[in-house]
VMD Tcl script that draws the C-alpha trace (Angstrom):
set ca {
  {-8.55 -8.47 -22.05}
  {-8.38 -5.22 -20.24}
  {-5.47 -5.06 -17.46}
  {-7.34 -3.99 -14.24}
  {-4.41 -3.48 -12.52}
  {-3.34 -0.36 -10.71}
  {0.35 -1.17 -10.87}
  {2.44 -3.24 -13.04}
  {6.17 -4.35 -13.03}
  {6.73 -1.06 -15.15}
  {6.10 0.70 -11.83}
  {8.57 -0.94 -9.56}
  {11.06 1.13 -7.68}
  {13.04 -1.90 -6.83}
  {12.96 -5.54 -8.14}
  {12.60 -6.25 -4.64}
  {9.06 -4.82 -4.55}
  {7.80 -7.29 -6.88}
  {5.30 -8.87 -4.67}
  {4.35 -5.32 -2.81}
  {2.56 -4.56 -5.94}
  {0.85 -8.16 -6.08}
  {-0.59 -7.12 -2.58}
  {-1.25 -3.32 -3.38}
  {-3.05 -4.58 -6.75}
  {-4.99 -7.25 -4.74}
  {-6.01 -4.95 -2.17}
  {-7.33 -2.34 -4.52}
  {-9.28 -5.16 -6.16}
  {-10.56 -6.92 -2.89}
  {-11.27 -3.54 -1.39}
  {-12.46 -0.19 -2.79}
  {-9.22 1.79 -3.65}
  {-10.57 4.74 -1.46}
  {-10.99 2.41 1.36}
  {-7.36 1.14 1.21}
  {-6.27 4.77 1.30}
  {-8.37 5.58 4.46}
  {-7.04 2.51 6.15}
  {-3.43 3.31 5.30}
  {-4.13 6.88 6.90}
  {-5.30 5.11 9.77}
  {-2.08 2.55 9.96}
  {-4.67 -0.40 9.07}
  {-3.41 -2.79 6.42}
  {-4.88 -5.80 4.71}
  {-4.64 -9.44 3.68}
  {-5.41 -11.06 0.13}
  {-5.19 -14.20 -1.36}
  {-1.21 -13.66 -1.98}
  {-0.10 -12.11 1.31}
  {-0.46 -9.59 3.76}
  {0.61 -5.94 4.52}
  {0.90 -4.70 8.22}
  {1.82 -1.71 10.02}
  {4.04 -2.07 13.08}
  {1.12 -0.46 15.05}
  {-1.11 -3.39 14.36}
  {0.94 -6.16 15.87}
  {-0.04 -7.32 19.20}
  {2.11 -7.46 22.14}
  {3.14 -11.17 21.66}
  {4.00 -10.37 17.88}
  {6.17 -7.29 18.98}
  {8.16 -9.50 21.03}
  {9.47 -11.30 18.12}
  {9.47 -8.33 15.56}
  {11.89 -5.70 15.52}
  {10.17 -1.99 15.38}
  {9.71 -0.75 11.98}
  {8.84 2.10 10.21}
  {6.82 1.86 6.97}
  {4.72 -1.15 5.83}
  {5.96 -4.88 5.92}
  {4.59 -6.97 3.05}
  {4.52 -10.77 3.56}
  {3.88 -13.74 0.75}
  {2.13 -16.80 2.32}
  {3.62 -19.23 -0.35}
  {7.17 -18.03 -0.28}
  {7.36 -16.58 3.24}
  {9.01 -13.43 1.60}
  {8.64 -10.24 3.45}
  {10.03 -6.85 2.98}
  {9.39 -3.32 4.60}
  {9.08 -0.38 2.42}
  {9.19 3.12 3.68}
  {6.09 5.43 3.93}
  {7.60 7.45 1.03}
  {7.91 4.33 -1.14}
  {4.33 3.49 -0.20}
  {3.29 7.00 -0.92}
  {5.16 6.71 -4.41}
  {2.84 3.50 -5.22}
  {-0.09 5.14 -3.97}
  {0.27 7.90 -6.34}
  {0.56 5.88 -9.37}
  {-2.24 3.68 -8.24}
  {-4.32 7.18 -7.75}
  {-3.36 8.28 -11.07}
  {-4.92 5.16 -13.05}
  {-8.10 5.17 -10.58}
  {-8.56 8.61 -11.30}
  {-8.51 7.89 -15.14}
  {-11.00 5.32 -14.47}
  {-13.22 7.21 -12.26}
  {-12.77 11.01 -12.77}
  {-15.30 11.83 -10.53}
  {-13.37 10.32 -7.51}
  {-10.28 12.94 -8.34}
  {-11.07 15.43 -5.47}
  {-11.55 12.51 -3.03}
  {-8.52 10.73 -3.75}
  {-6.13 13.85 -4.08}
  {-7.43 14.66 -0.51}
  {-6.55 11.39 0.76}
  {-3.11 11.39 -0.80}
  {-2.48 14.85 0.85}
  {-3.98 13.57 4.12}
  {-1.69 10.39 3.91}
  {1.41 12.74 3.09}
  {0.73 14.95 6.16}
  {0.13 12.13 8.45}
  {3.12 10.40 8.05}
  {5.33 13.61 7.71}
  {6.77 13.05 4.34}
  {9.55 14.85 3.49}
  {8.93 15.41 -0.31}
  {6.05 15.42 -2.65}
}
mol new
graphics top color blue
foreach p $ca { graphics top sphere $p radius 0.5 }
foreach p [lrange $ca 0 end-1] q [lrange $ca 1 end] { graphics top cylinder $p $q radius 0.2 }
display resetview
């Protein structure tokens, strides 16, 4: 059986990011990967069966009362109630890895995907490419 995941355990920047790749893989399977990139650029997260990823800007006023402001993307796993916040740089790293595999599968999407990665980089004012 062919592995359809865009991220694997070998891609982890840190062991604590294990469920980050679960949720990102779930998002890229549940939604079109290109839509996921577009949503991230607009600070729109998503939820899948295992968990959710959320930008601070998506929280309503009530949730902001109980949540310290964060920069990056928060991942939360329903079953374990585990949560982690990754930086935009870490998210960009994972998106680049995912993009490489996505483009290998769908070569005609290369220009669109690379353009969205560049837009993500600019939008979140990342310091290195």
